[in-house]
C-alpha positions, 0 to 999 in steps of 0.5 A: 497361531499369530505368533507363528505367522509373524515368525514366518513373515520375519523369516521370509524377510531375512531370506529376501534381504539375504538374496538381495544382498548376495545378488550377482553384480551383473549377469550380462557382459561383453569382454573385448581383448585387443579390439576383438569381441570374445563373443564372436571369436569362439572364446579364443584370442591370440596375443604375443608374449610380453605384450601388454593387452587391453581387456575392455569389460562392459556390463549392466549392474543388477544391483546397487553396489559399492567398491566394485572392481574388474580383475583380469588374470591368468590363473594357474600361471606360476607368477599369478599374473593379475591386473585390477581396475580402481574401485567404483560404485554401480547403480542398478540398471546402469551400464559400465565399462572398464578397461584393464591392461594386462601384461602377459608372460614374455617367456612362453615356450622358452624351450619349445619351438611351437608357436603358441601356448594356451592359457586361461584368461579370467575376467571377474567383476566383484563387489564386497559381497559377490563376484562374477567370473568369466573364463576364456582361452588366450593363445600366447604366441612367441614373437617370430624374432625377438632378442632380449637382454636378460641381465646387465651387471656392472659396478655401480661406481666407476673412477675416472681413468679406470675401466668399467666392466659390463657383463651382459646376458642375451637370450633368444625368446623368438620362434626363429634363430637369431644370427650375428647378434651384437651388443653395444654398451655406451655412456652417450654423455661421455661419448664412449662405447664398446661392442661385443659379438654374441654370434648366433642364438638358437630358438630352442635351447639344445645345449648339452655336454656333447653339443655346446653350439645350439644355445638360446643364450650367451654371456659376454663382458664389455669394457668401457674406458672412462676418460681421465678428465670426466666430471664427477657425477651420475651418468646413463649406461645404455646397453643395446642388443640387436640383430637384423630383425630385432633389438632390445635396450636396457638403461642403467645409472652409474656413478663416476668419481674423479681421479684420486688426484685433482692435479696429477700433472704439473711442472716443478718450476713454471718460469725461467729467466735465461739469456737470449739463445740459451735453453730454459729447462723445466721438469714436469711430473706425471702421476697416475693415481688409477689402478691401470697403466696409462700412456700419455702423449706429450705435445708442446705448443710453441709461440712465435719466436720460441723453440720448444722441445721435450725429451719424450713424446710418449710416456707409459706410467704404471698404476699408482706410479709417476714419471718425469719429463724434461721440457726445453725452451729457447728464444733468439730474441729478447722478450717474455714468452708464455707457452703450453705443454699438452698431455693426452691420454688416447684422444682425450686431453688430460691437462695443459701445463702453462710455462714461461720463459724470460729471455734477456740480454745477448746470446753471451748473457749469463743465466744464473738460473742455470745451475750448470753454468754457475758451477762452471764459473765457480770451478773456473774461478777456483782453478785460477786462484789455485794457479796464482797461488802455485805461481807465487809459491814457485817464484819465491826465493828461499831465505839464507840461514845465518849461523852464529859462533860456537864456544866450547 
């Protein structure tokens, strides 16, 4: 009998302990979403698609428990959206508050013009051994006007002097139609930008084989011309979409490498010595190391007492090709002069080539630096020598021939 009683006492103790261990963490709670108490809102609360909402949970602990956390989720949504608080311990009879931030879906009713869709908002307070769940209705509503950049695709590496293509996909995720949408692509650090017109975006995608005008998304490619003199490095690519009522911005990184040649424009000879009043001639070589045709504008920079001219003020150089440019400088006064020839690609300065002319003597001074002058002098001397030889030959008298006697 005593043994039976001891067995019953032990069994009751186990049951009590089990009940104590498995007791709910809390039975009373208050849930506040976006500052609204759900107990006073008939369990319904509205939020805009893509919004991050604060869910504040206040509860009193029924038991001592460790590793307690608050979990807020949208069960049944295809991505199983969920957010959790950090783990914490609770003491029986004490009241605790935890705020969990939940980002709701941004593509609510993407193909429907209705203003909202109902989801289940689950709030759980759980420990290692137990969990309490409370459910509410959450109305997710599309923004009235919302333009969204769905995708930005571009090469991660670009070359100075080349063109960077940026492919952009734009979508209307609002309730109303979007009219006259534009996308601007830029690299602010380089001061370059490009713009594309995306037109109208419908709130409801009714695009079909017979009607391709009512689409809620469009795709365009924007091209950016990278300057030739840009420093190698990593830059921020900014894509901004906007219409009259909304805008969206996406930022990415792009690596820009220098041109294939560090010095693609140079003079074969940078200094000339000539007579006063004579032309000093320089040849410049322009090399285009990029994969695109480049058009250069040539601007000579003169100094006082010096006249500088170029045979071409604009040169088009094909991809991977080169071209030559002739520069002439003249001074009517004796002296040493420095001057520059600036080369531009569009509005960007590519390079300045520094040249020098040393004008000496009078206007009749001979410049041995000019090969045409030297050749003319040599030909003149040869002609005079030949002329003298010819005169000598013509003026010489022929010698008389003497005949001796013959004996037969």
